[in-house]
C-alpha positions in Angstrom: -7.5 -9.9 14.8 -11.0 -11.4 14.2 -11.5 -9.3 11.1 -14.1 -10.3 8.5 -13.2 -7.5 6.0 -9.5 -6.9 5.9 -7.8 -4.2 3.8 -4.3 -4.7 2.5 -2.3 -1.6 1.8 1.0 -2.7 0.4 4.0 -0.5 -0.3 7.6 0.4 0.2 6.6 3.3 2.5 9.9 5.1 2.0 8.6 7.1 3.9 4.9 6.8 4.7 3.1 10.1 4.3 -0.2 11.8 4.8 -1.4 10.6 1.4 -1.1 7.0 2.5 -3.1 7.7 5.7 -5.8 9.5 3.7 -6.1 6.5 1.3 -6.3 4.0 4.1 -8.9 6.0 6.0 -11.0 6.5 2.9 -10.8 2.8 2.0 -11.7 1.7 5.5 -14.8 3.9 5.6 -16.1 3.3 2.1 -15.4 -0.5 2.0 -16.5 -1.0 5.6 -13.2 -2.6 6.5 -12.6 -3.9 10.0 -8.9 -3.4 9.8 -6.3 -2.2 7.3 -3.0 -4.1 7.3 0.0 -2.0 6.1 2.1 -4.5 4.2 5.6 -3.2 4.2 7.4 -4.6 1.1 11.0 -5.5 2.0 12.2 -6.2 -1.6 9.8 -4.7 -4.2 10.4 -6.3 -7.6 9.7 -3.0 -9.5 12.3 -1.0 -7.5 15.4 -3.2 -7.9 17.3 -0.3 -9.4 16.8 2.1 -6.5 18.5 2.2 -3.2 15.8 1.6 -0.6 15.9 2.6 3.1 16.6 -0.4 5.4 13.3 -2.2 6.1 13.8 -1.9 9.9 13.7 1.9 9.5 10.7 1.7 7.2 8.8 -0.5 9.7 9.5 2.0 12.4 8.3 4.9 10.2 5.0 3.1 9.5 4.6 2.3 13.2 5.0 6.0 13.9 2.6 7.0 11.1 -0.3 4.7 12.3 0.2 5.1 16.1 -3.1 6.0 17.6 -5.1 4.4 14.8 -6.6 1.2 16.3 -7.9 -0.1 13.0 -4.5 0.0 11.4 -1.7 -2.6 11.9 1.5 -3.6 10.3 1.9 -6.9 8.5 5.4 -8.5 8.2 4.3 -11.0 5.6 6.7 -9.4 3.0 9.4 -8.8 5.6 9.9 -12.2 7.2 10.5 -14.1 3.9 13.0 -13.8 1.1 12.1 -11.5 -1.8 11.3 -10.4 -4.4 7.8 -10.2 -3.2 4.9 -10.7 -5.6 1.3 -9.7 -4.7 -0.1 -13.1 -5.6 2.2 -14.7 -2.9 1.4 -12.0 -0.3 -2.4 -12.6 -0.8 -2.0 -16.4 -0.5 0.0 -16.1 2.7 -2.5 -13.7 4.2 -5.4 -15.9 3.2 -3.8 -18.7 5.2 -3.1 -16.4 8.1 -6.7 -15.0 8.2 -8.8 -17.9 6.7 -12.1 -16.3 7.7 -11.4 -12.9 6.3 -12.4 -11.3 3.0 -9.3 -9.6 1.7 -9.4 -6.3 -0.1 -6.2 -5.4 -1.8 -6.0 -1.6 -2.0 -4.4 -0.1 -5.1 -4.4 3.0 -7.3 -5.9 3.2 -10.7 -2.4 3.2 -12.2 -1.7 -0.1 -10.6 -5.0 -1.5 -11.9 -4.0 -0.4 -15.4 -0.6 -2.2 -15.0 -2.1 -5.3 -13.5 -1.6 -7.5 -16.6 2.2 -7.0 -16.2 2.2 -8.2 -12.6 3.4 -11.7 -11.6 0.6 -14.3 -11.9 -2.2 -11.7 -12.1 -5.1 -14.2 -12.5 -4.0 -16.0 -9.3 -3.7 -12.7 -7.5 -7.2 -11.5 -8.6 -8.8 -14.8 -7.6 -7.6 -14.4 -4.0 -9.0 -11.0 -3.2 -11.3 -8.1 -4.0 -9.5 -5.1 -5.5 -10.2 -1.8 -3.7 -9.3 0.7 -6.4 -8.5 4.2 -5.2 -9.9 6.6 -7.8 -7.7 9.6 -8.6 -7.6 12.1 -11.4 -6.0 10.8 -14.6 -6.4 7.1 -13.5 -8.9 6.1 -16.2 -8.6 2.4 -17.0 -10.0 0.6 -20.0 -12.0 -2.0 -18.2 -13.0 -3.9 -21.3 -9.4 -4.4 -22.3 -8.4 -5.3 -18.8 -11.2 -7.9 -18.7 -9.9 -9.5 -21.9 -6.4 -9.9 -20.4 -7.6 -11.0 -17.0 -11.0 -12.6 -17.3 -13.2 -12.0 -14.2 -11.3 -9.1 -12.9 -14.1 -6.6 -13.3 -16.3 -8.6 -11.0 -13.6 -8.2 -8.3 -13.5 -4.4 -8.3 -14.7 -2.0 -5.7 -13.9 1.7 -6.2 -13.0 4.1 -3.5 -13.2 7.9 -4.0 -10.4 9.8 -2.3 -9.9 13.6 -2.2 -7.0 14.8 -4.2 -3.8 15.0 -2.2 -0.7 14.9 -4.4 2.0 13.7 -2.1 4.7 11.2 -3.2 7.4 9.5 -1.1 10.1 10.7 -3.5 9.0 14.3 -2.9 9.4 13.8 0.8 12.9 12.4 0.3 13.9 15.3 -2.1 12.7 17.9 0.4 14.7 16.3 3.2 17.8 16.3 1.1 17.3 20.0 0.2 16.8 20.9 3.8 13.2 21.9 3.3 10.3 21.3 5.7 8.2 18.2 5.4 5.7 18.8 8.3 2.8 19.3 5.8 3.6 16.0 4.1 4.1 13.5 6.9 2.7 13.0 10.4 4.8 14.7 13.1 6.1 11.5 14.6 7.4 10.4 11.1 9.1 13.8 10.6 10.8 13.5 14.1 12.0 9.9 13.3 13.4 11.0 9.9 15.3 13.8 11.6 16.5 11.8 14.6 17.9 9.0 12.3 19.3 11.3 9.7 17.3 9.5 7.0 17.2 10.8 3.3 20.0 13.2 3.8 
């Protein structure tokens, strides 16, 4: 993958949905990315209290979601090593894997606001540009953020995305309730969820 501008879209993807695809496509277009790597997190530190679908199933769901999208690929950087997985480590490992690439870590405004609570945020910010997906209600006090993480505002690129309020927990709830999800996820993802009896 001889990418010079590489987007990183990290997440639990339990399951991946149309909102994830919309964000990835918008980021790729507006940030002029060569590829977007979908970084499936096997052991997210902030979700230790919730039962998460086995990572093998989530990898297959992401593969189904991005099939036919040649600029999207899956990264196993947070699968093939023990957790919990911190973004600073993920970025450092991907820098080593793609030494000639400029890395753009894609996140929502809510994640940017919470960045001071992340593990080793200064180290994380030093290793990548932050592609921040702007959504309604995501206002961030950049002056305060800059005080807590000096230099962060120089590492920001904003991406405008159309509103599409879909969350993975909503998909799981609809499956449990026996309600249709075909408007929320790609058809291949819906079929895989049904075939494997996930989220029931």
